[in-house]
N, C-alpha and C positions, 0 to 999 in steps of 0.2 A: 287332734283331732282338730280340723278348721270349721269352726260353726258358722259355717253358710247356710244359706236355702241351698245353693247347688249341690251341696254335699249332707242335706237328710233327705234319708228315703220317701218316699212315694210323698203321698195328700198332698198333691197337687194342686186340687180345688183350693185347700186351707194359703196354700204357699201365696198362689195367685191372689185369693183375697187379701193378704197380709201386705204382699207387696204394693197391691194399689190404693189399701188406704195408708201407703207410706207416702206415695207419687202424687197420691190425690189432698194429700191433708187433713186428710179423714180417718182420724187415730183415736180410739175410743180412749179415754184414758186410765178406766179399770176395766181389766178382762181376767175371765176364767177361762183357763185350758185345761178342760176332762180330756183323759185318758187312761186306760189301763194302765199297765206296766208294760214297758216294752212298747210304745204304740208313737213314741216320739212325743212328744207335747214339752217335755225341758228342750231338748234339743229344737226344735221349731223356737221358743221361746226363745233362745238364745241366739240363733239365727235374726228373728225379727228385733232381738235388743239391738243388735249388732247395726244395723240397717237404723232404727232410731237415734241411738248416740253418735253413728258417725253419718249423720246427715252432711256433715261440711266435711266428709272425711279429706277431700283435696286440699283447703284449706288446712287443715293438723293432721299432715302421715304419719308422725308417731304415734297418734293416737289410736292407729289402730294396730299397732303392737303390742300398745299395753293393753288391748280388749283381750287379744288372741291370747294375752299371759292371764286372762280375765284381772286383770288391775285395773281396769279406766276407773277413775275417780267416780263418774258417773249410773257405773255400774254396780249393784247393791244385793246382794243376797240374803236371804234367810230361811232357815231348814228345819227338821227336829232334831235335838242334839239332847244329851244328858252325860252325867258323867264320866270319868273312865281315868286312866290310867297316867293321863296329864291335865284333865280338868277333873280335878277334887272336889268340886264346888261352884253352884251360881255358873250355872255351862250359857253360852250363849254364840249365839253364829259366829260373832268375830271372834272365839276363839282358837276356830276351827278351819278358819278359811284356811290355809297353805293345804292340811288337807280336802277340802271340797277343790280346792282350786287342780290336783292332782287328779282327785274321783273325778271328779267332770271332764275333764280334759281326755282320760283314759276312755272311759263310757260314758256317756249324757244319754243312754238310752236306761243306766243303772236303776234301778230296782231300791226302796227303801230300806230293805235289809240290806243291799250290797252294801247301803251308806252305813249304817248301821258296824255291821260287818267289818267292814272297813276303818273302825274308829275304833274297833274292840268292845263293841256294846249288843252286839245282835239279841243277846238275853236280854234286856233289857228295853224301854218303853220310849222314843224319844217324842221329846214335846215342842212349839214354840210358844213362849209363857208372856206374861206381860212386859216383860224387860226387854223383851222384842221388840213390841211396839215403843218403847220411850226409844229408842235404837233407831227406831225410824222415824220418829216425829224429829226427833234431832239430825240426823244427816240430811232430812229433807228440807228444813230449815237453813241450810245452806245452799250457795247460789251453786249453780250449774258449771260444772270446770269447764265444757267446751263449748261450742255452739248446737249439740243438736240435742237431744230428749236425756232427762235424767230416769232411770230405769230400775225397776225394783221387782223382783225377782222374789215370791215367795214360795217354795217347793214344797208338795204336801201341806197345802193352807188348811186343811182340815184335821189337823194335828194344832193347831192355834188352838188353847184354851180360851173361853168366853172373856175373860178379862182383856189377854189381849186382842180378839176380835172387837172388844165393842171400843179398847180404845182409838181403833184404826177407821172406826165409821167415818167422823168428819172429816178426814183427810184424802178416803176414797173418794168421800161424796166431793169435796174442793179441794183437790190437791193444788200442791205450788203449778205455775205456768211450766208447760214445756216438761212435765212429770206424770209417768206411765207406770200402773201396776198391773202386775202378770200374776195370776194367783193359779198355782198347777195343783191338780187334786187326780186323785180316779175316783174320789165319791162327790161329788158336788151336794148331795143331802146333807151332809155330816157339817155343809160349812154352813156359818149362821147368817140365815134368810135376812138379814137385815143389809149383810156384807152380800150377798147375792143379788139381789136386788137391782144394786148399784154398779153391778156392773155387766160386761155383756160376754157372751158364754158362746164356748167352741169347743165344739165335740169333736173328738180324735177316734175315729176307731179305729179298730185291730186292724194290723198290716192285711194285703193277701198274702197266698203264699207266692205269688211274680214279684211283688217289693221286696220281699224278707230275699230271694232269691238274687233281684237285681243287689239288693246290700249287699250282701255275702260278697257276693263278686267283685264290688265295687271297695269296700272296706276292707275286706279281707285278703283279695284277692285269688278266692279259692276259684275251681272250676266249677262250672254250670253245674252238670249232674252233680256233682256232690252238695250245691247249693241249695239244687232241688230237693234232696234227702232230708237237709237240715231242717229244711223250709215249711215240707211237709208235717215234722214234727213239733215246730213253735208255735203251733194253734195263733197264729196274729202278733205275736211278741216276739219283739228282735233280739229285745236281751237275751230271751231263754236261748233264739237261734244263735246269739254268740257263743253263748255257755255252752253248747252244744258242742261247737265247735271247737271251743276252747279244750273241752274234755275229752275230744276224741286225738288229740294231740298226745294226751300222755294214759289216757283211759286204758287201755290192757293194761300195762304197765303198774298200773297205780292199780287199778283193781286187784289182779292178781297178788300185791301189796296187802292190800287191805283184806282181802279175803283169807289168806294164810293168816295173818294176822288175828281175826277175829275167830277163826275156827279153835286156832290154838287156847285164844284167851277162854274162847267156850268149855275149853277141854281142862281146861289150866287148875282148876278149883279141885284141888286134894291131889290132882295128878303130877307127878312128878315129873313122868316124861314130856308132858304137854310145855312145865316150868321151862325145861330145858330146849326147848321149840321155840317158845317165846327170847330167850335170853338170846337162842340162835339169831332168830328173824332182827331180834334191835341193834344185833354187830353187823347184818347185812344192810341194812340203812339207814347206819352209821356211819358207812365207808362212801356214798354215794355225793355226798358234797353237801353243803348246807340249805344250800337255794332248792334244792331238787327234792330235799327235806321235808322243808317248808311247803312248793307246792304240795307235797303228798297229803300233810296234816289237814291243809286246806281242803282240797279233794278229800278228803276223809270226814271233815266237819261237813261237806256240801253232801255227801253221800247220805251220814246219819239224818242230818236235813231231810230230805228224801224220801228215806226211810220213814221218816216217822208222819209226813205228807199221807205216805200209803198208808202206813196204820191206821190214821183217823180218816181214813177215803176220802180225802183231799187231792184224786186222782188225776185232773185238768190240769193242777198243778207238778207233778211227776215228770222230768221229763229225762231222767238216769236210764238209758237202758243196755246192762249188762252184755257184754262180751267173750265173759266166760264159762256162761253156766251159772254161773250164781243165782239165786232165786230169790229174788229182793219180796217178794212177796211174804214167802218164812220168814225170811230175817227183818222183816217191818215188824212182824209180832214182838222182839223183843228191843223196841225202839219205840219209847211210852213216856207219858208227862213224869212218870218217875225218878227216871235216871238219864235225860237227853241233859237237862243243865247241866247232870255233876259230869257227864261226856263231852257236854262244849263245853267247860271247864279244865278239864283235862287238858284237850286239847290245843286250846286256846295258851293255856301255863306251857305248855309243851312248846307251841311256835315262840313264844316270849323267848323262853330259857335258851333255844337254838339260836334266834335272833339276837342271845346278848353272849353267844360263842360259847356256850353251856359244854357239856361233856354228850354229846350227844347218846351216845350207846346208855350210860346212865337214864338220861333224861327217858328215851324211848322205852327204858324198861321199867322206869317206874311209870310210868303213862300206861303200859302195857297189862302192870300187877295191878292197877285202877280200874283197869277195863272190864277186867278179868271178873272183879265185882260186881259193876255198874251192869254191865251185861245180864247177872244172874239174878237183879234186884226183879222183885215181882211188880206187876201195872199197880 
């Protein structure tokens, strides 16, 4: 997605305010963008950063191409990370920049959970540690590459630990010339008060149903009536609206496979006939193609996550609506704190093995047998 103001949905007043500030050269050196998931704070920060960095774009046309790839030397990103299969120790944002660029360009409205899932660590907590602050200080000691501003974006700034935040106090208060900090957060109160006091705060309200409808028609190219139906379920969250749209593309087929799978898994404990059903199911899914298998398993991950949210009363975060008559409310009682980590681990392991060209039939059957045990685990 091209990250220009014209392509950011809604928030016209905020856009005009930021654009006017650039035109008048009235630019706060440290700003906090506050907005819940799917309200466009990160997308707006990117469009704003582009204006600031490419302020002399006509003189350096090649810089625009660098920015579009999120590779401009004056654009710096810091975000929550943790260890994964690739980074075994000392995780830092710079070690995940390739994944971050891919993630951000594919969906600048994505959530922290989406990001952690993207790098395969949704069962861990991402943080922004003190080593990141040292990296920020090092980068800002260098001269700007172009004629515009240097912009440091800290996404989910509330995840900075106290040591990291304290190390940035002085430079946020007195940054180098032509330097702007953009801190993005869902909860301003979780940011250190001494940091908050040094920043200008902009609040991003939830999107209206009309704004989401417009965004879906423009970005996804779907018809207005279908977009309206999705916008009513999205509750002001454009990320949720995008998930609802993409879910519908494969929803019925994937849901049918999922329902058949979990029903057989429930029955399979001590039931030879049900185990044969799981073998048949595994054979069927193994024939559909690896990419489709991976999409289906990711659908299952999200279905289990939504089920867990429903079980624990977080109904406002649940957006899946079943199309086969499957009773998600009843099923949610079997997804709980004692088995969700195991379920996620098994599904992620199956995805990883299929991505590595493992034997899909064996992988899926092994996952099915383990799912049988996990679904019977007591809360």
